C-alpha positions in Angstrom: 21.0 102.3 181.6 23.7 104.4 183.4 27.1 102.7 184.0 27.1 100.2 186.9 23.3 100.5 187.4 23.3 96.7 188.0 26.6 96.3 189.8 25.8 92.7 190.9 25.9 91.6 187.2 28.8 93.9 186.1 31.3 93.1 188.9 32.5 90.0 190.7 34.8 90.4 193.6 36.9 87.5 194.7 39.1 87.4 197.8 42.3 86.2 196.3 44.4 86.1 199.5 42.8 86.4 203.0 44.2 89.1 205.2 47.0 87.7 207.3 50.5 88.2 208.6 52.4 86.2 206.0 55.6 84.6 207.1 58.6 84.5 204.8 57.9 82.3 201.8 55.5 82.0 198.9 51.7 81.6 199.2 49.4 80.8 196.3 46.2 82.7 196.2 42.7 81.4 195.5 41.8 80.0 192.0 39.8 82.7 190.2 37.6 81.7 187.2 37.7 84.5 184.7 35.0 83.1 182.4 32.3 85.6 181.5 34.5 88.7 182.1 36.8 90.7 179.8 39.0 92.3 182.5 40.2 91.8 186.0 41.7 94.2 188.5 44.0 92.6 191.0 44.5 94.7 194.2 47.4 94.0 196.6 47.1 95.5 200.1 50.3 95.5 202.2 50.5 96.6 205.8 53.8 97.7 207.4 56.3 95.0 206.5 58.4 93.5 209.2 62.0 94.8 209.7 63.7 94.7 206.2 60.7 92.7 204.9 59.8 92.8 201.2 56.7 91.6 199.4 56.7 90.4 195.8 53.6 89.3 193.9 52.8 88.0 190.4 49.9 86.6 188.5 49.7 83.0 187.1 47.2 81.3 184.8 46.1 77.8 184.1 43.6 76.0 181.8 41.8 74.5 184.9 41.6 75.3 188.6 44.5 73.0 189.3 42.3 70.4 190.9 43.0 68.0 188.0 46.8 67.9 187.5 49.1 69.5 190.1 51.4 72.2 188.8 49.2 73.4 185.9 49.6 77.1 186.8 52.4 79.1 185.0 53.6 82.6 185.4 52.1 85.3 183.1 55.1 87.0 181.4 55.4 90.5 182.8 52.5 90.2 185.2 54.4 91.2 188.4 53.7 93.9 191.0 56.4 96.3 191.9 58.2 95.0 195.0 56.7 96.5 198.2 58.9 97.6 201.1 56.4 99.8 202.8 52.6 99.8 203.5 50.5 100.6 200.5 48.2 99.4 197.7 49.2 98.3 194.2 47.0 97.3 191.2 47.5 95.0 188.2 44.8 95.1 185.5 44.5 92.2 183.1 42.5 92.2 179.9 41.0 88.8 178.8 40.6 89.4 175.1 43.1 86.8 173.8 42.4 83.0 173.9 44.7 82.2 176.8 44.0 80.4 180.1 40.7 80.6 182.0 41.9 80.4 185.6 44.2 83.0 187.4 45.7 83.4 190.8 48.1 85.7 192.6 51.2 84.4 194.2 52.7 86.5 197.0 56.2 86.0 198.3 57.5 87.6 201.6 61.2 87.8 202.2 63.1 88.3 205.5 60.3 89.2 207.9 56.6 88.4 208.4 54.4 91.0 206.7 50.7 91.7 206.7 48.9 91.5 203.3 45.8 90.6 201.4 44.6 90.6 197.8 41.4 90.6 195.8 40.4 90.2 192.2 37.6 92.4 190.8 36.3 90.9 187.6 34.7 93.5 185.3 33.3 94.1 181.8 31.1 91.1 181.6 30.5 89.1 178.4 28.0 86.5 177.4 30.7 84.8 175.4 32.7 81.9 176.8 36.2 83.1 177.3 39.1 83.5 179.7 42.7 84.1 179.3 44.8 87.2 179.6 45.6 89.5 176.7 47.4 92.4 178.5 48.4 93.2 182.0 48.9 96.7 183.3 50.6 97.4 186.6 49.9 100.6 188.5 49.8 102.3 192.0 47.0 104.6 193.0 47.5 108.1 191.5 50.1 106.9 189.0 49.9 105.9 185.3 50.4 102.2 184.6 53.9 101.0 184.8 53.7 98.6 181.8 51.4 97.0 179.3 52.1 93.4 178.3 
């Protein structure tokens, strides 16, 4: 079978942060269940930031979706996007090969001025094995090589 012949079973796209003009402050994205997939590609879309506005984003993980005990999400070391000060798109790729946490989310923080943004998570490389957790994270911008591997 050619690659991606059955896209519906090979990819799962999750809207992590709905498109909006985000005011200054931090916003937690949607809970994303990574079970059944070996990799995820996180895509951050940023419109033109407000005057002197900056956008920071990072990935967090948790053993459950956070519906049980509040505050179960924790930062994934090194899983940060390069700070955005202009319109553009950035990517962060996570591999789920290590036994770590099953649930992930993106946290976006806008400083100074309201800025438009959105994010999605594209789960890829399906597996029939139970799994989850993040083994490595790679940050990149279109047309560039990854900034880092964690």
